[in-house]
C-alpha positions as CSV (number, residue, x, y, z in Angstrom):
1,X,-12.9,23.4,-9.6
2,X,-11.5,23.7,-13.3
3,X,-12.0,21.0,-15.7
4,X,-9.5,21.8,-18.4
5,X,-6.0,20.8,-17.5
6,X,-2.5,21.3,-19.4
7,X,1.1,19.3,-19.3
8,X,4.0,20.0,-21.2
9,X,7.0,17.2,-21.0
10,X,10.3,19.2,-22.0
11,X,12.2,16.1,-22.8
12,X,15.6,15.4,-23.7
13,X,14.3,14.7,-27.4
14,X,10.9,16.3,-27.7
15,X,8.9,18.9,-26.5
16,X,5.0,18.0,-25.8
17,X,2.2,19.8,-24.5
18,X,-1.6,18.2,-23.8
19,X,-4.8,19.9,-23.3
20,X,-7.4,17.9,-21.7
21,X,-10.6,18.4,-19.8
22,X,-11.6,15.9,-16.8
23,X,-15.2,14.9,-17.4
24,X,-17.3,11.7,-15.9
25,X,-13.6,10.2,-14.3
26,X,-12.1,10.6,-17.8
27,X,-9.9,13.1,-19.8
28,X,-11.1,13.9,-23.2
29,X,-7.9,15.5,-25.5
30,X,-8.8,18.9,-26.5
31,X,-5.3,19.7,-28.0
32,X,-1.9,18.3,-28.6
33,X,1.3,19.7,-29.9
34,X,4.9,17.9,-30.3
35,X,8.1,19.1,-31.8
36,X,11.4,17.6,-32.2
37,X,13.7,19.9,-30.6
38,X,16.4,17.5,-29.2
39,X,17.8,18.9,-26.0
40,X,20.1,16.7,-25.4
41,X,22.0,16.9,-28.8
42,X,22.8,20.8,-27.7
43,X,24.7,19.8,-24.4
44,X,28.4,20.4,-25.2
45,X,31.5,19.1,-23.2
46,X,30.9,21.6,-20.0
47,X,27.7,20.6,-20.0
48,X,25.7,23.4,-21.2
49,X,23.1,23.9,-23.8
50,X,24.5,25.3,-26.8
51,X,22.3,29.0,-28.2
52,X,21.7,27.7,-30.9
53,X,19.6,24.7,-29.4
54,X,18.3,27.1,-26.7
55,X,16.9,29.5,-29.0
56,X,14.9,26.3,-31.3
57,X,13.8,25.5,-27.7
58,X,12.3,28.7,-27.2
59,X,10.5,29.6,-30.2
60,X,8.8,25.9,-29.3
61,X,7.9,27.0,-26.4
62,X,6.3,30.2,-27.2
63,X,4.6,28.5,-29.6
64,X,3.3,26.6,-26.7
65,X,2.4,29.7,-24.5
66,X,0.0,31.1,-26.6
67,X,-2.2,27.9,-26.4
68,X,-1.9,28.0,-22.3
69,X,-0.5,31.1,-21.1
70,X,-4.1,32.6,-20.3
71,X,-4.7,29.1,-17.7
72,X,-4.9,29.4,-14.0
73,X,-1.5,28.2,-12.3
74,X,-3.3,25.2,-10.7
75,X,-4.1,23.5,-14.0
76,X,-0.7,23.8,-15.7
77,X,2.3,21.6,-14.7
78,X,5.4,21.8,-17.3
79,X,8.2,19.5,-16.3
80,X,11.8,19.3,-17.4
81,X,13.7,16.2,-17.8
82,X,17.0,14.6,-17.9
83,X,18.5,17.2,-20.2
84,X,17.5,20.0,-18.1
85,X,18.5,17.9,-14.7
86,X,22.3,17.8,-16.1
87,X,22.6,21.3,-17.8
88,X,24.7,23.6,-15.9
89,X,23.0,26.6,-17.5
90,X,19.7,25.3,-17.4
91,X,18.7,28.1,-14.8
92,X,18.9,30.6,-17.7
93,X,16.6,28.3,-20.0
94,X,14.1,28.3,-17.7
95,X,13.9,32.0,-16.9
96,X,13.5,32.6,-20.4
97,X,11.2,29.8,-21.4
98,X,8.9,30.7,-18.3
99,X,8.5,34.1,-19.3
100,X,7.1,32.5,-22.6
101,X,5.3,30.5,-20.8
102,X,3.6,32.3,-18.4
103,X,4.1,29.5,-15.8
104,X,6.4,27.6,-13.8
105,X,9.3,25.1,-15.1
106,X,9.4,22.2,-12.6
107,X,13.0,19.9,-13.0
108,X,11.9,16.3,-11.9
109,X,14.0,13.6,-10.8
110,X,14.2,10.5,-12.5
111,X,11.9,8.4,-10.0
112,X,9.6,11.1,-10.6
113,X,9.9,10.9,-14.2
114,X,9.2,7.3,-13.8
115,X,6.4,7.3,-11.3
116,X,4.1,9.9,-13.7
117,X,5.0,7.4,-16.9
118,X,3.6,4.7,-15.1
119,X,0.7,6.7,-14.0
120,X,0.2,7.9,-17.7
121,X,0.3,4.3,-19.3
122,X,-1.9,2.6,-16.6
123,X,-4.6,5.0,-17.0
124,X,-4.5,4.3,-21.3
125,X,-4.7,0.1,-20.9
126,X,-8.0,-1.3,-21.3
127,X,-7.7,-4.6,-19.3
128,X,-5.9,-5.6,-16.4
129,X,-3.7,-7.8,-16.7
130,X,-2.0,-8.6,-13.3
131,X,1.5,-7.0,-12.9
132,X,3.1,-4.8,-16.1
133,X,6.3,-3.8,-17.2
134,X,6.7,-0.4,-18.7
135,X,9.8,0.7,-20.4
136,X,10.1,4.2,-21.8
137,X,13.3,5.3,-23.7
138,X,13.4,9.1,-24.2
139,X,16.2,11.0,-25.0
140,X,18.5,10.9,-22.3
141,X,17.4,8.6,-19.8
142,X,15.6,5.3,-19.9
143,X,12.7,4.6,-17.4
144,X,11.9,1.1,-16.2
145,X,8.8,0.1,-14.5
146,X,6.9,-3.0,-12.8
147,X,3.3,-2.2,-11.3
148,X,-0.1,-3.4,-10.7
149,X,-3.0,-1.4,-11.7
150,X,-2.0,2.3,-11.1
151,X,0.4,1.5,-8.1
152,X,4.6,1.4,-9.4
153,X,6.4,-1.6,-7.6
154,X,9.6,-0.9,-8.3
155,X,11.0,1.6,-10.6
156,X,14.4,2.7,-12.0
157,X,16.0,5.9,-14.1
158,X,18.9,5.2,-16.1
159,X,21.1,7.6,-17.6
160,X,20.3,6.3,-21.4
161,X,18.3,7.5,-24.0
162,X,18.2,7.3,-27.4
163,X,19.4,10.9,-28.6
164,X,22.4,10.5,-25.4
165,X,23.7,6.9,-27.3
166,X,23.5,7.8,-30.7
167,X,25.8,10.8,-29.9
168,X,27.9,9.1,-27.5
169,X,28.7,6.0,-30.0
170,X,27.6,7.2,-33.0
171,X,28.6,11.2,-32.9
172,X,30.7,10.7,-36.5
173,X,27.6,9.2,-38.2
174,X,29.5,5.9,-39.2
175,X,27.5,2.5,-38.4
176,X,29.9,-0.7,-37.5
177,X,29.1,-3.9,-36.3
178,X,32.2,-2.7,-33.4
179,X,30.5,0.5,-32.5
180,X,27.2,-1.6,-32.2
181,X,28.5,-4.1,-29.9
182,X,30.3,-1.3,-27.7
183,X,27.3,0.6,-27.4
184,X,24.7,-2.6,-26.6
185,X,28.0,-3.5,-24.0
186,X,27.5,-0.1,-22.0
187,X,23.5,-0.6,-22.0
188,X,24.2,-4.5,-20.4
189,X,26.2,-3.0,-17.9
190,X,24.1,-0.2,-17.0
191,X,21.1,-2.7,-17.0
192,X,23.1,-5.6,-14.7
193,X,22.3,-4.1,-11.3
194,X,18.8,-4.2,-11.8
195,X,18.2,-7.8,-13.4
196,X,17.8,-9.9,-11.0
197,X,15.2,-7.8,-8.8
198,X,13.1,-7.2,-11.6
199,X,12.8,-11.1,-12.8
200,X,12.1,-11.6,-9.1
201,X,9.4,-9.4,-9.2
202,X,8.3,-10.4,-12.4
203,X,5.2,-9.2,-14.5
204,X,2.8,-10.3,-16.9
205,X,3.0,-7.9,-19.9
206,X,5.5,-5.9,-21.0
207,X,4.8,-2.2,-22.5
208,X,6.5,0.4,-24.2
209,X,5.8,3.9,-24.1
210,X,6.9,7.1,-26.1
211,X,8.3,7.8,-29.0
212,X,10.9,5.3,-29.7
213,X,8.6,2.3,-29.3
214,X,6.1,3.8,-31.0
215,X,8.5,4.5,-34.0
216,X,9.9,0.6,-33.5
217,X,6.5,-0.9,-33.7
218,X,6.0,1.6,-37.1
219,X,8.9,0.0,-38.6
220,X,8.4,-3.1,-37.8
221,X,4.8,-3.8,-38.8
222,X,5.7,-1.5,-42.1
223,X,8.9,-4.0,-42.4
224,X,7.0,-7.1,-42.2
225,X,8.7,-8.2,-39.5
226,X,5.4,-8.4,-37.0
227,X,2.1,-8.4,-37.3
228,X,1.3,-6.7,-33.5
229,X,3.6,-4.8,-31.5
230,X,7.5,-5.2,-31.2
231,X,8.9,-8.8,-30.8
232,X,12.5,-10.0,-30.0
233,X,13.2,-11.0,-33.6
234,X,11.9,-7.6,-35.0
235,X,14.4,-5.8,-33.1
236,X,17.2,-8.3,-34.1
237,X,16.2,-7.7,-37.7
238,X,16.0,-3.9,-37.5
239,X,19.4,-3.7,-35.9
240,X,20.6,-6.1,-38.7
241,X,19.2,-3.5,-41.1
242,X,20.6,-0.2,-39.4
243,X,24.2,-1.8,-39.9
244,X,24.2,-2.5,-43.3
245,X,23.1,0.9,-44.1
246,X,26.7,2.4,-43.1
247,X,25.4,5.7,-41.8
248,X,23.1,7.3,-39.9
249,X,22.2,9.6,-43.2
250,X,21.7,6.1,-45.2
251,X,19.2,4.5,-43.0
252,X,16.1,4.1,-45.0
253,X,13.3,2.0,-43.1
254,X,9.8,2.1,-43.8
255,X,7.7,3.1,-41.4
256,X,10.6,5.4,-40.1
257,X,10.0,9.2,-40.2
258,X,12.7,11.9,-41.3
259,X,12.5,13.3,-37.8
260,X,13.1,10.4,-35.9
261,X,16.1,8.7,-38.1
262,X,18.7,10.5,-36.2
263,X,18.3,8.6,-33.0
264,X,16.7,5.2,-33.9
265,X,19.7,3.9,-33.6
266,X,20.5,4.5,-30.2
267,X,16.7,3.9,-29.3
268,X,17.0,0.2,-30.5
269,X,19.7,-0.2,-29.2
270,X,18.6,0.3,-25.9
271,X,15.2,-1.5,-26.0
272,X,17.2,-4.7,-27.9
273,X,19.4,-4.7,-24.5
274,X,16.5,-4.7,-22.4
275,X,14.6,-7.5,-24.3
276,X,17.4,-9.4,-23.9
277,X,18.0,-8.4,-20.1
278,X,14.6,-9.4,-19.0
279,X,13.9,-12.1,-21.4
280,X,10.7,-10.6,-23.1
281,X,9.1,-11.8,-26.3
282,X,6.5,-9.2,-26.9
283,X,6.1,-6.1,-26.0
284,X,2.5,-3.6,-26.7
285,X,3.0,0.0,-27.2
286,X,0.9,2.5,-24.9
287,X,-0.4,5.7,-26.0
288,X,0.3,7.4,-22.5
289,X,2.9,8.4,-21.2
290,X,4.6,11.4,-19.1
291,X,2.1,14.0,-20.2
292,X,-0.8,12.5,-19.2
293,X,0.3,11.0,-16.0
294,X,1.3,14.7,-15.3
295,X,-2.5,15.4,-16.6
296,X,-4.1,12.8,-13.8
297,X,-1.5,13.9,-11.1
298,X,-2.7,17.3,-11.8
299,X,-6.8,16.2,-11.2
300,X,-5.6,14.2,-7.8
301,X,-4.0,17.6,-6.0
302,X,-7.1,19.0,-6.9
303,X,-9.5,16.5,-6.2
304,X,-7.2,15.6,-2.5
305,X,-4.9,13.0,-4.1
306,X,-2.0,14.9,-3.7
307,X,0.4,12.2,-4.5
308,X,3.3,14.8,-2.3
309,X,1.2,14.8,0.6
310,X,1.6,11.2,0.8
311,X,5.0,11.1,0.0
312,X,5.6,13.2,3.2
313,X,3.6,10.8,5.2
314,X,5.0,7.8,4.4
315,X,8.2,9.7,5.1
316,X,7.6,10.6,8.4
317,X,6.2,6.8,9.2
318,X,9.7,5.5,7.8
319,X,11.6,7.9,10.3
320,X,9.2,7.4,13.4
321,X,8.3,11.4,13.3
322,X,6.6,12.3,16.2
323,X,3.7,12.1,14.6
324,X,1.3,14.0,17.2
325,X,3.7,16.9,18.0
326,X,4.0,17.4,14.5
327,X,0.4,17.4,14.2
328,X,0.0,20.4,16.7
329,X,3.1,22.1,15.0
330,X,1.0,21.9,11.4
331,X,-2.2,23.0,13.5
332,X,-0.3,26.2,15.2
333,X,1.8,27.1,11.7
334,X,-1.8,26.8,9.4
335,X,-3.7,28.9,12.2
336,X,-0.9,31.5,12.1
337,X,-0.8,31.2,8.2
338,X,-4.6,31.9,7.8
339,X,-4.4,35.2,9.7
340,X,-1.6,36.5,7.1
341,X,-2.5,34.8,4.2
342,X,-3.6,38.3,2.6
343,X,-1.0,40.7,3.3
344,X,2.2,38.1,3.2
345,X,1.4,35.7,0.4
346,X,-1.0,35.7,-3.5
347,X,-4.5,34.5,-3.7
348,X,-3.1,32.2,-6.5
349,X,-0.3,31.2,-4.6
350,X,-2.1,30.2,-0.9
351,X,-3.0,26.9,-1.3
352,X,0.2,26.1,-2.3
353,X,1.7,28.1,1.0
354,X,-0.2,26.0,3.2
355,X,0.6,23.0,1.8
356,X,4.1,23.5,1.8
357,X,4.0,25.1,5.4
358,X,2.2,22.0,6.3
359,X,4.9,19.7,4.5
360,X,7.8,21.4,6.2
361,X,6.1,21.1,10.0
362,X,5.4,17.6,9.2
363,X,8.8,16.6,8.8
364,X,11.1,19.5,10.7
365,X,12.2,16.5,13.1
366,X,12.7,13.9,10.9
367,X,16.4,14.2,11.5
368,X,16.0,13.0,15.2
369,X,16.7,9.4,13.4
370,X,19.7,10.0,12.9
371,X,21.2,11.7,15.8
372,X,19.5,15.3,18.1
373,X,23.0,17.1,17.8
374,X,22.1,19.3,14.3
375,X,19.3,17.7,13.7
376,X,17.8,20.0,11.7
377,X,20.9,19.6,9.4
378,X,20.1,15.8,9.1
379,X,16.8,16.4,8.5
380,X,17.4,18.9,5.4
381,X,19.8,16.8,4.0
382,X,17.7,13.5,3.9
383,X,14.4,15.7,2.8
384,X,16.8,17.3,-0.2
385,X,18.5,13.9,-1.6
386,X,15.6,11.8,-1.2
387,X,13.3,10.5,-3.7
388,X,9.8,12.4,-2.7
389,X,7.3,11.5,-5.2
390,X,4.9,14.5,-6.7
391,X,8.0,17.0,-6.0
392,X,10.0,18.6,-8.2
393,X,13.5,19.3,-7.2
394,X,12.8,23.2,-6.5
395,X,10.2,21.9,-4.1
396,X,12.4,19.6,-2.5
397,X,14.8,22.5,-1.9
398,X,13.0,24.7,-0.7
399,X,11.6,22.0,1.9
400,X,15.0,21.4,2.7
401,X,15.6,25.0,3.1
402,X,12.9,25.3,5.6
403,X,13.7,22.1,7.7
404,X,17.4,23.2,8.1
405,X,16.5,26.7,9.0
406,X,13.6,26.2,11.7
407,X,15.6,26.7,14.7
408,X,18.5,28.6,15.9
409,X,20.5,31.2,13.4
410,X,18.6,32.1,10.3
411,X,20.7,32.1,6.7
412,X,18.4,33.6,4.2
413,X,21.0,33.1,1.5
414,X,20.1,29.6,1.1
415,X,16.8,31.0,-0.8
416,X,18.9,32.8,-3.0
417,X,19.0,30.8,-5.6
418,X,15.2,30.5,-5.6
419,X,13.0,32.7,-8.0
420,X,11.6,36.1,-7.0
421,X,8.1,34.4,-6.1
422,X,9.8,31.2,-4.0
423,X,12.6,33.0,-2.2
424,X,9.5,35.5,-0.7
425,X,7.5,32.7,0.0
426,X,9.8,30.9,1.4
427,X,11.4,33.0,3.5
428,X,7.8,34.0,4.9
429,X,6.7,30.4,5.3
430,X,10.3,29.8,7.2
431,X,9.3,32.6,10.3
432,X,5.6,31.1,10.6
433,X,7.1,27.1,11.2
434,X,9.7,28.8,13.2
435,X,6.8,31.0,15.0
436,X,5.1,27.4,15.4
437,X,7.8,25.4,16.9
438,X,8.9,27.5,19.4
439,X,5.2,27.9,20.8
440,X,4.9,23.9,20.5
441,X,8.3,23.6,22.8
442,X,6.8,22.1,25.8
443,X,5.3,19.5,23.7
444,X,2.1,19.4,25.8
445,X,-0.7,17.4,24.5
446,X,-3.0,20.2,24.4
447,X,-1.9,23.3,21.5
448,X,-0.5,26.3,23.3
449,X,-3.2,29.4,22.8
450,X,-2.5,31.4,19.7
451,X,-1.7,34.5,20.1
452,X,-2.7,37.3,17.1
453,X,-0.5,38.2,14.6
454,X,-0.3,40.9,12.3
455,X,2.2,41.6,9.5
456,X,3.7,43.8,7.2
457,X,6.5,43.7,4.3
458,X,9.3,42.6,6.9
459,X,7.6,43.5,10.5
460,X,5.7,40.5,12.5
461,X,3.7,41.4,15.5
462,X,2.5,38.9,18.1
463,X,-0.2,39.6,20.6
464,X,-0.8,37.2,23.6
465,X,-4.2,37.0,25.9
466,X,-3.9,38.1,29.4
467,X,-0.8,37.0,31.1
468,X,0.0,34.0,29.2
469,X,3.4,34.8,28.1
470,X,4.5,35.7,31.9
471,X,3.1,32.5,33.1
472,X,4.9,30.8,30.5
473,X,8.3,32.2,30.9
474,X,10.5,29.3,28.4
475,X,8.3,30.5,25.7
476,X,8.8,34.2,26.5
477,X,12.8,33.7,26.6
478,X,12.3,31.8,23.1
479,X,10.5,34.9,21.6
480,X,13.3,37.1,23.4
481,X,15.8,35.3,21.5
482,X,13.5,35.3,18.1
483,X,13.5,38.8,17.7
484,X,17.3,38.7,17.6
485,X,17.6,35.8,15.1
486,X,15.0,38.0,12.8
487,X,16.5,41.3,13.4
488,X,19.9,39.6,12.1
489,X,17.6,38.9,8.9
490,X,16.3,41.7,8.2
491,X,12.7,41.4,10.0
492,X,11.5,42.9,12.9
493,X,9.2,40.8,15.6
494,X,7.1,42.7,18.5
495,X,5.6,40.8,21.3
496,X,2.8,42.4,23.2
């Protein structure tokens, strides 16, 4: 078990890297790096990251890569947030960035971002005072979470951040009361659908996370507007000072770093609106946020507390999947996998391959809650579009593809958008899933006898004991059909 972990947050405003050692239940920070890249400011009208900003981001990641490239894949997690969710050329950027980092990048959903932020905050508070409201204003999105102890209870991710708000309403650099009012009105409209539910659930403490909250607290303290944290009155006075500046270039506030000056206006407007919408009087600021949450999530995966597995189990219960049958399919698929792991999967990927195969097997019939006809397509859509906590968008897409193709015609082109490693792994896992489902076609209480399986690159051989196959003509017929399906997909299946 490794005890050095690294997390990188490719935010819309800043890129952060944190390296920590897990020791005696605590994370000891060994290294921290942060660079203001402002990825969101590089999005053009076609939602493409400009060449200049992309190069700036890649230069940053070449420095990050020197620190983490040698680390084992299991202890590194790199996540992209709102801008990479939006950018049309994010695949081009990720391909170049992954070569520099030596590790894959995951694009996560806004809800997964919120979950990880809350984890980072909840592990960095000194005392537990009941429910807490956590607000994280990033460059392109804002996450608002209510949680208790380490468990988030309500989460939202809204498409407004310090970079995107400044770019949208103050692109010229001029600051007027009319523009301020327009920006605040937009923010209140984004918050409106959530105010009632959040106030009904309630909270005891309000906590800000990440750069915008830290910057506004620093301004409030240095300008003498508050003695502790951020207050509603202090925010109002900061906005008045920003308006008096007349332009972004003329902003001069004590405690404000020069790198934060171009985006502080958008962040202040968003936080001021949140204070008003949720009637917050005072907000403290946390030292932990997304990257710390990523570290704790990585540690949990290594200690058999994988949030992805919990999400799959919750999803299966919610949509009343036949638990007994799905577990038989899981067992069969896992035993098949163990026979071919060394031939079909890299040693570093075998554990992840087993997890993905198990998740797909548990959810392969989830679409039956909608209809029996085309249930595999319904299931793929549900899994692909759901907020499955712990999963990246790529992981969900892989899971959805396996569910959609687990029976009948195989459309291997669904894997074309994956990188080469995941493409090959996905196709091979799909074949094992199809065989496991097929072998459990009778839905008998006892699992079927496991055939011996041998594989080469694109060939699979199944050998059954004695005359079992002849005694099960339905399975034999299904396997004969599977030979044709796999042949059309470029694979050869032989049965003995």
